[in-house]
C-alpha atoms as one frame of an Amber mdcrd trajectory, in Angstrom:
protein
   8.078-317.305-187.759   9.511-313.786-187.977  11.249-312.607-191.159  14.986
-312.195-190.722  15.785-309.177-188.556  18.448-308.029-191.017  15.761-307.379
-193.631  14.245-304.544-191.552  16.113-301.328-192.380  13.799-298.601-191.015
  11.548-298.374-187.943   9.601-295.317-186.839   7.685-295.872-183.594   5.581
-293.099-182.099   3.633-293.406-178.847   1.383-290.577-177.716   2.711-288.819
-174.656  -0.752-288.935-173.126  -0.854-292.729-173.239   2.695-292.922-171.903
   2.080-290.734-168.848  -1.639-291.117-168.123  -1.401-294.010-165.637   1.571
-292.698-163.734   1.776-291.027-160.358   0.738-287.350-160.130   2.757-285.040
-162.374   4.452-283.322-159.435   6.233-286.566-158.570   8.343-286.955-161.730
  10.113-285.017-164.492   7.931-285.531-167.562  10.452-284.366-170.182  13.298
-286.434-168.768  11.037-289.483-168.417   9.903-289.275-172.072  13.487-288.944
-173.253  14.572-291.967-171.228  11.657-294.027-172.550  12.684-293.193-176.128
  16.303-294.054-175.353  15.470-297.422-173.757  13.097-298.435-176.573  15.614
-297.369-179.226  18.253-299.555-177.552  15.863-302.525-177.382  14.868-302.183
-181.048  18.463-301.765-182.146  19.397-305.017-180.458  16.641-306.817-182.366
  17.109-305.029-185.727  20.798-304.076-186.079  20.471-302.879-189.708  17.519
-300.576-189.094  17.402-296.861-188.666  15.386-296.339-185.473  13.179-293.307
-184.721  11.244-293.393-181.415   9.067-290.424-180.372   6.456-289.598-177.755
   4.937-286.260-178.647   1.902-284.260-177.518  -0.781-283.695-180.082  -0.660
-287.121-181.683  -3.972-288.860-181.499  -2.732-292.412-181.795   0.242-294.672
-181.390   1.591-295.673-184.823   4.383-297.797-186.228   6.118-297.687-189.616
   8.572-300.313-190.830  10.428-300.645-194.116  12.864-303.017-195.838  15.175
-301.435-198.431  17.577-303.120-200.886  20.194-301.511-203.158  20.126-302.184
-206.897  22.404-300.294-209.293  23.208-297.671-206.664  19.508-296.881-206.181
  17.514-297.699-203.060  14.428-299.691-203.771  11.662-300.363-201.242  10.942
-304.011-200.623   7.379-304.549-199.534   6.755-307.226-196.903   3.858-309.506
-197.443   0.970-308.777-195.076   1.588-311.764-192.805   5.268-310.922-192.357
   4.536-307.276-191.661   1.926-308.175-189.042   4.410-310.451-187.281   7.057
-307.736-187.193   4.600-305.135-185.940   3.409-307.487-183.210   6.981-308.180
-182.121   7.918-304.478-182.019   4.782-303.628-180.024   5.721-306.340-177.532
   9.209-304.882-177.134   7.715-301.406-176.582   5.286-302.737-173.967   8.117
-304.492-172.110  10.029-301.219-171.879   6.912-299.391-170.705   6.004-301.967
-168.050   9.537-301.934-166.636   8.961-298.291-165.522  12.741-297.879-165.519
  12.247-294.806-167.674  10.468-292.781-164.951  12.649-289.986-163.575  11.408
-288.939-160.119  12.350-285.449-159.085  11.968-285.697-155.264  10.991-288.087
-152.515   7.369-287.460-151.602   5.789-288.567-148.340   2.092-288.848-147.385
   0.948-286.831-144.375   0.632-289.896-142.179   4.311-290.752-142.724   5.418
-287.137-142.178   3.453-287.120-138.940   5.149-290.310-137.769   8.668-289.288
-138.785   8.602-285.728-137.494   6.064-285.979-134.637   3.623-283.497-136.205
  -0.145-284.042-135.769  -1.597-285.283-139.053  -4.744-283.232-138.566  -2.819
-279.957-138.253  -0.759-280.749-141.331  -3.884-281.499-143.361  -5.563-278.348
-142.180  -2.534-276.244-143.173  -2.490-277.936-146.603  -6.167-277.175-147.201
  -5.651-273.557-146.184  -2.842-273.219-148.759  -0.240-272.422-146.118   2.268
-275.097-147.162   3.320-274.249-150.698   4.980-277.588-151.472   2.014-279.720
-150.385   0.141-281.439-153.214  -3.133-283.403-153.222  -2.706-287.062-154.043
  -5.241-289.929-153.925  -7.711-288.055-151.694  -4.986-287.047-149.258  -1.949
-284.765-149.258   1.764-285.351-149.591   4.901-283.258-149.337   8.529-283.535
-150.466  10.776-284.887-147.755  13.311-282.076-148.091  10.632-279.421-147.431
   9.461-280.703-144.051  12.203-279.168-141.840  11.478-275.689-143.188   7.771
-276.175-142.495   8.441-276.833-138.822  10.463-273.623-138.614   7.961-271.490
-140.531   4.826-272.775-138.816   5.643-273.774-135.230   1.937-273.909-134.380
   1.709-277.138-136.381   3.445-279.003-133.565   1.728-277.075-130.764  -0.398
-278.754-128.091  -1.762-275.545-126.555  -4.057-272.879-127.916  -2.429-271.056
-130.828  -3.649-267.751-132.215  -3.013-267.427-135.932  -3.510-264.068-137.611
  -4.509-263.940-141.278  -3.546-267.601-141.673  -0.067-266.746-142.905   2.128
-266.057-139.872   3.704-268.200-137.199   1.059-267.470-134.577   1.272-266.939
-130.851   1.091-269.723-128.301  -0.629-269.077-124.992  -3.002-270.527-122.422
  -6.306-269.065-123.515  -8.867-271.346-121.957  -9.831-269.038-119.078 -10.002
-265.882-121.168 -13.235-264.457-122.638 -13.471-265.296-126.321 -13.948-261.657
-127.445 -10.570-260.870-125.859  -8.918-263.755-127.699 -10.449-263.048-131.119
 -11.049-259.306-131.442 -11.728-259.480-135.186 -12.423-261.930-137.983  -8.862
-261.961-139.334  -7.723-264.446-136.727  -8.481-268.010-135.741  -7.624-269.974
-132.635  -6.223-273.439-133.355  -6.676-275.965-130.543  -5.636-279.495-129.736
  -8.798-281.661-130.026  -7.797-283.494-126.848  -9.082-280.489-124.853 -12.594
-281.832-125.505 -11.767-284.826-123.344 -13.379-287.252-125.823 -11.356-290.343
-126.640 -12.527-290.474-130.259 -10.923-287.126-131.151  -7.176-286.567-130.860
  -4.430-284.553-132.538  -3.718-287.602-134.697  -7.103-287.590-136.442  -8.827
-284.241-135.780  -8.346-280.500-135.876 -10.277-277.982-133.792 -10.424-274.235
-134.198 -12.424-271.177-133.137 -13.191-268.301-135.511 -15.351-265.206-135.632
 -17.549-264.195-138.523 -21.020-262.887-137.733 -20.853-264.927-134.539 -18.235
-267.058-132.914 -18.115-270.612-134.194 -16.127-273.698-133.364 -15.173-276.148
-136.109 -14.174-279.775-135.561 -12.766-281.754-138.486 -12.355-285.497-138.087
 -10.433-287.783-140.440  -9.777-291.352-139.417  -6.107-291.631-140.404  -5.367
-293.992-137.551  -6.615-297.547-137.154 -10.270-297.841-136.180 -10.159-299.468
-132.746 -13.889-299.872-132.095 -14.477-303.481-133.044 -18.168-303.438-132.109
 -19.298-301.364-135.112 -17.993-300.847-138.634 -16.386-297.449-139.178 -18.610
-296.213-142.024 -21.789-297.221-140.188 -20.609-295.520-137.005 -19.692-292.227
-138.698 -22.954-292.141-140.679 -24.975-292.646-137.489 -22.920-290.035-135.624
 -23.460-287.493-138.416 -27.206-288.090-138.228 -27.147-287.417-134.488 -25.052
-284.266-134.799 -27.273-282.899-137.565 -30.355-283.329-135.388 -28.988-280.833
-132.862 -29.552-277.123-133.035 -26.613-274.871-133.928 -24.582-277.740-135.413
 -23.942-277.902-139.161 -22.315-281.116-140.391 -20.936-282.194-143.723 -19.519
-285.513-144.808 -15.990-285.595-146.227 -13.760-288.215-147.816 -10.090-288.538
-147.042  -7.269-291.034-147.150  -5.979-293.353-149.840  -8.903-295.711-149.364
 -11.580-293.000-149.473 -12.206-293.136-145.737 -15.133-291.038-144.618 -14.656
-288.127-142.246 -16.747-285.119-141.290 -16.680-281.430-140.429 -18.952-280.150
-137.659 -19.565-276.408-137.207 -20.932-275.294-133.860 -22.534-271.983-134.835
 -24.218-269.113-132.977 -22.155-269.732-129.861 -22.602-267.226-127.056 -19.496
-265.338-126.037 -18.054-266.794-122.865 -14.745-268.148-121.685 -13.171-270.586
-124.074 -13.248-273.395-121.514 -16.996-273.074-120.916 -17.628-273.003-124.634
 -15.566-276.149-125.154 -17.286-277.878-122.227 -20.654-277.111-123.797 -19.557
-278.489-127.165 -17.965-281.566-125.597 -21.212-282.311-123.766 -23.175-282.067
-127.009 -20.731-284.354-128.828 -20.724-286.891-125.993 -24.526-287.004-126.075
 -24.398-287.552-129.839 -21.881-290.369-129.398 -24.049-292.022-126.745 -27.116
-291.789-128.971 -25.100-293.110-131.917 -23.973-296.201-130.033 -27.455-296.671
-128.657 -28.950-296.485-132.138 -26.400-298.964-133.511 -27.277-301.310-130.644
 -30.940-301.187-131.658 -32.062-298.773-128.950 -34.302-295.718-129.432 -32.225
-292.577-130.091 -33.370-289.396-128.410 -35.111-286.801-130.586 -35.660-283.115
-129.730 -39.350-283.372-130.652 -39.967-285.564-127.610 -39.472-282.489-125.453
 -41.873-280.260-127.353 -45.593-279.735-126.977 -47.399-282.447-128.904 -44.486
-284.880-128.654 -46.064-287.010-125.919 -47.349-289.796-128.189 -43.971-290.145
-129.952 -42.258-290.147-126.557 -44.551-292.937-125.360 -44.410-295.121-128.455
 -40.808-294.643-129.558 -39.027-294.413-126.199 -40.982-295.599-123.183 -42.756
-298.582-124.753 -39.554-300.288-125.992 -37.756-299.268-122.783 -40.304-300.904
-120.480 -40.144-304.100-122.521 -36.358-304.006-122.426 -36.391-303.503-118.653
 -38.083-306.882-118.376 -41.551-306.042-117.102 -43.773-309.074-117.411 -46.848
-306.949-118.067 -46.689-303.825-120.307 -49.963-302.215-121.331 -50.050-298.957
-123.312 -53.297-297.134-122.446 -52.659-293.552-123.545 -55.879-291.804-124.583
 -58.064-294.864-124.037 -59.904-294.536-120.694 -56.486-294.285-119.103 -57.656
-292.894-115.690 -54.363-291.125-115.122 -52.322-294.013-116.490 -50.584-293.851
-119.899 -48.963-297.219-119.152 -49.612-300.047-116.748 -46.573-302.120-115.845
 -46.541-305.385-113.953 -43.781-307.470-112.420 -43.784-310.508-110.175 -42.630
-310.054-106.591 -40.454-312.505-104.689 -43.624-313.947-103.258 -44.888-314.820
-106.716 -47.596-312.143-106.742 -48.033-309.519-109.482 -47.381-305.885-108.556
 -48.649-303.148-110.861 -47.455-299.595-111.580 -49.351-296.774-113.259 -47.228
-294.469-115.461 -48.229-290.857-116.077 -46.366-289.332-119.075 -45.764-285.666
-119.913 -43.745-284.013-122.687 -41.240-281.324-121.735 -40.479-279.871-118.288
 -42.621-279.733-115.163 -42.087-276.745-112.910 -43.133-276.327-109.313 -44.181
-272.798-110.225 -46.870-274.012-112.624 -49.683-274.659-110.138 -52.263-275.710
-112.704 -49.914-278.290-114.169 -48.978-279.636-110.723 -52.658-279.879-109.760
 -53.446-281.765-112.966 -50.719-284.297-112.249 -51.927-284.700-108.650 -55.481
-285.408-109.773 -54.274-287.944-112.340 -52.104-289.752-109.785 -55.022-289.909
-107.343 -57.262-291.227-110.121 -54.660-293.830-111.072 -54.672-295.209-107.517
 -58.439-295.060-107.029 -59.651-296.487-110.345 -59.055-300.206-110.930 -58.422
-301.783-114.316 -59.346-305.164-115.730 -57.253-307.895-117.287 -58.972-310.878
-118.998 -56.405-313.224-117.485 -57.118-312.068-113.916 -60.414-312.338-112.083
 -61.694-309.198-110.417 -60.543-305.567-110.459 -56.803-304.751-110.277 -55.311
-301.740-108.507 -51.878-300.205-109.017 -49.713-300.021-105.919 -47.289-297.358
-107.198 -47.185-294.534-109.731 -44.385-293.322-111.996 -44.302-289.780-113.388
 -42.202-289.914-116.577 -41.338-286.718-118.453 -39.139-285.945-121.458 -37.690
-282.828-119.838 -36.723-281.814-116.297 -38.457-281.466-112.949 -37.852-277.831
-111.981 -38.390-275.621-108.940 -39.074-278.432-106.486 -41.793-279.942-108.640
 -41.133-283.434-107.257 -41.356-282.396-103.609 -44.572-280.467-104.269 -46.168
-283.532-105.847 -45.158-285.843-102.998 -46.078-283.410-100.219 -49.482-282.722
-101.727 -50.548-286.366-101.747 -51.804-288.379 -98.817 -48.846-289.732 -96.878
 -49.989-293.306 -97.206 -49.936-292.897-100.983 -46.715-290.939-101.263 -44.547
-293.003 -98.972 -42.537-295.241-101.344 -45.284-295.266-103.934 -44.297-292.365
-106.229 -41.324-292.558-108.616 -40.007-289.880-110.926 -38.298-290.383-114.301
 -36.910-287.310-116.057 -35.018-287.169-119.356 -31.628-287.773-117.760 -32.832
-290.839-115.842 -34.679-292.253-118.856 -31.676-291.847-121.125 -29.479-293.509
-118.510 -31.880-296.452-118.311 -31.942-296.753-122.099 -28.137-296.755-122.286
 -27.891-299.342-119.525 -30.511-301.671-120.958 -29.271-301.695-124.547 -25.616
-301.736-123.579 -26.244-304.717-121.347 -28.065-306.618-124.076 -25.519-305.716
-126.791 -22.709-307.140-124.645 -24.636-310.234-123.640
């Protein structure tokens, strides 16, 4: 039971300002001095109600290392004040009660004095129809003086937004916008057919674009920003932040972005870095397309869009369990990797009943032997000749080597323990990790005996193989 309240005649309560303010919103959101004063006022009022005879002193100062409390009980004898000491149990009870009153005032948060209404970028974008990505980019460049970082994103005072739209009209622009020195209002124009050197004559300017010009559904003005700049060479930068709801229900967002970053990083002239944004620490990324050749802006963007689309396709393929394409497959010495990591799983996925990998083992012109059952119930076999890189019709020695291997594949039988007697292939497939160039396919067909070539030679280049991979794994992932 508490001692009588009337017996308490002096209370000094000090709370460190650090402990009072440390768990609040960012400092730019409230008036610290006014908030501390109101806290002291509210606690003084609460204590006075409980201890009407006490002199109350409430402070919250910087520099104090701890929160402390002093209480006294004074009585008057012969015109002199005499301190009455509480017993330890009574003093502990009073201290506990006063601390509880102080905590109630603190937890009410009625003492916080906010100075302005602050809005996150996503809400500003929705209210004022300004792309979130452009707002974020302007904040990071230091162009919007009232913008403040908060919880891994940015926010701005509501009353400052109208002036921003007037000062930086390019923020709401859907066309190409040239911005000089990053501090003026820019110039809007249709720049896509102009040569890049004419658009960006020096390194003091950048060209801000709407990401929708890439024609890729994933990137829009709501979640991305795209710009072109010139340093040693021209470069294009794409920043992606998933501020909007992730609509791809097939894969988790973090897994998808991590796989996409891996694909982008594997490509030449693309530098990627992972970024975190949003109140929930959502992952985004920045991709720099460096060493770009000077050309019209539209051709440059088409080239970049193609590279990104390939990366997206490979990302989704990889997440579906398929073999992603690697640049080393196209290089000299990449034939074994191409066979084992791409073609072998592809042939199995295509449903061939018989798949035999024979590369380097008395292959007789056949790196693979494939078998499937015809409608008549008989097995039909294909020999597969594999090459890394391109095959050109101008390379006579290479063409002749392929011709001899195809002929050998038809002429030499192979054995299978489950089948009695020798087995011959009835068709050949030439599979390469690059392209057939300069009429290479027609030269191969025309150089073979007509009875062999007619309907018995098939060609798979990189484009066809990647299409087959996408079809096979997409079909199985949706099954």
